C-alpha positions in Angstrom: -9.6 6.7 7.2 -8.7 3.4 5.7 -5.1 3.0 4.3 -3.7 1.0 1.4 -0.2 -0.4 1.1 1.5 -2.0 -1.9 4.0 -4.6 -0.6 5.9 -7.8 -1.2 4.5 -11.1 -0.2 7.3 -11.4 2.3 6.2 -8.2 4.1 2.6 -9.4 4.2 3.7 -12.7 5.8 5.8 -10.9 8.3 2.8 -8.8 9.2 0.5 -11.8 9.4 3.1 -13.6 11.6 2.8 -10.8 14.2 6.0 -8.9 13.4 6.1 -5.1 13.7 7.2 -3.7 10.4 9.4 -0.6 10.8 11.2 1.9 8.7 12.6 5.3 9.1 13.8 6.3 5.6 13.7 10.0 5.0 12.9 9.9 1.2 14.1 13.5 0.7 17.6 12.5 2.0 17.6 9.5 -0.4 17.4 11.9 -3.3 13.6 11.9 -3.9 11.6 15.1 -3.9 9.2 13.8 -1.3 8.2 14.8 2.3 7.6 11.2 3.2 9.4 9.6 6.1 9.1 6.0 7.2 6.6 3.4 5.9 4.2 4.9 3.3 0.6 4.1 2.8 -2.0 5.8 0.6 -5.5 6.8 1.6 -8.0 4.2 0.3 -9.7 6.9 -1.7 -9.1 7.0 -4.7 -9.3 3.2 -5.2 -5.9 1.3 -5.4 -6.7 0.3 -9.0 -6.4 4.0 -10.0 -2.9 4.3 -8.5 -1.3 1.4 -10.5 -0.1 3.4 -13.5 2.0 5.9 -11.5 3.3 3.3 -9.0 4.5 0.9 -11.7 8.2 0.4 -11.2 8.3 2.2 -7.9 6.6 -0.1 -5.4 6.3 -3.9 -5.1 3.2 -5.1 -7.0 3.1 -8.6 -5.3 0.3 -7.7 -2.9 -1.9 -4.8 -2.0 -3.7 -4.6 1.3 -6.4 -2.3 2.5 -6.2 -1.7 6.3 -8.5 -0.2 8.9 -6.9 1.6 11.8 -7.4 0.1 15.3 -7.5 3.4 17.1 -4.9 6.2 17.2 -1.8 5.5 15.1 1.5 6.7 16.8 3.8 8.8 14.7 1.3 9.1 11.8 1.9 12.0 9.5 0.5 13.2 6.2 3.1 13.7 3.4 3.4 14.2 -0.3 5.1 11.7 -2.6 6.3 12.6 -6.1 5.4 10.2 -8.9 5.3 10.4 -12.7 2.1 11.8 -14.2 0.7 9.0 -16.4 -1.5 11.5 -18.2 1.6 13.4 -19.6 3.7 10.3 -20.2 3.9 10.1 -24.0 6.3 7.1 -24.1 10.0 6.5 -24.6 12.0 9.7 -25.0 9.3 12.1 -23.8 9.7 14.5 -20.9 8.3 12.9 -17.8 6.2 15.3 -15.8 5.8 14.7 -12.1 2.8 15.0 -9.8 2.4 15.1 -6.0 0.3 12.4 -4.3 -1.0 12.4 -0.8 0.6 9.7 1.4 0.3 8.7 5.0 3.5 7.7 6.7 4.4 6.1 10.0 7.5 4.7 11.6 6.0 1.2 12.2 2.9 -0.9 11.9 1.6 -4.2 13.1 -1.7 -6.1 13.5 -2.5 -4.2 16.8 -2.4 -0.9 14.8 -3.9 -1.9 11.5 -6.5 -4.6 10.6 -6.4 -6.0 7.0 -9.8 -5.6 5.4 -8.8 -6.8 1.9 -5.8 -8.5 0.4 -5.2 -8.5 -3.3 -2.8 -9.6 -6.0 -2.1 -7.3 -8.9 -2.2 -8.7 -12.5 -1.8 -7.3 -16.0 -5.1 -7.8 -17.5 -4.1 -6.9 -21.1 -2.0 -4.5 -23.1 -4.0 -1.8 -24.8 -2.4 0.7 -27.2 1.0 -0.1 -25.8 0.0 0.5 -22.2 -0.7 -2.0 -19.4 -4.3 -2.5 -18.2 -4.0 -3.6 -14.6 -6.5 -5.3 -12.3 -6.5 -6.4 -8.7 -7.8 -9.8 -7.7 -9.1 -9.3 -4.2 -9.2 -12.4 -2.0 -12.5 -13.7 -0.8 -13.0 -13.5 3.0 -12.7 -17.3 3.3 -9.3 -17.2 1.4 -8.1 -14.5 3.8 -9.0 -16.6 6.8 -6.7 -19.4 5.8 -3.8 -17.3 4.5 -0.7 -18.7 6.2 -3.0 -20.4 8.8 -4.2 -17.1 10.3 -7.8 -16.3 11.0 -8.3 -12.6 10.2 -12.0 -12.2 10.7 -14.6 -10.5 13.0 -13.6 -12.7 15.9 -10.6 -10.4 16.4 -12.4 -7.6 18.1 -11.0 -4.1 18.3 -10.2 -4.6 22.0 -8.3 -7.8 21.3 -6.3 -6.2 18.6 -5.4 -3.3 20.9 -4.2 -5.6 23.7 
């Protein structure tokens, strides 16, 4: 199962520089009605573009990355996150209904665990009827190859990434 993470540019560069990104936040203890613990990803299906409305204001929209696992992921667990339901959001002053969304959480990740398939930048395409219409500009493979001087392409075999 491919995973998607919305992140800051800084986190992306740390990942590309070979750092292990770690986190152990228990979101329920932080006051959120969520079973998530650690760093949260979303399954790649549904597409990241469909998640933008309920993630707005919650996660960093600087970058979005779709990853492929490089084998077994230690500490991975399925969880449920709670987000506002954009279908019931009627604007300022309305009661905000919540919905549960599947998440995949793990205590850490790095390039040996996850391979970046696509990297995108999120933009507001236009405002329609008072609501944002979002789009993701996905980088071309050649752009990904030169991002911060790294070469993330097929030359990095699964065996090399696991080493």
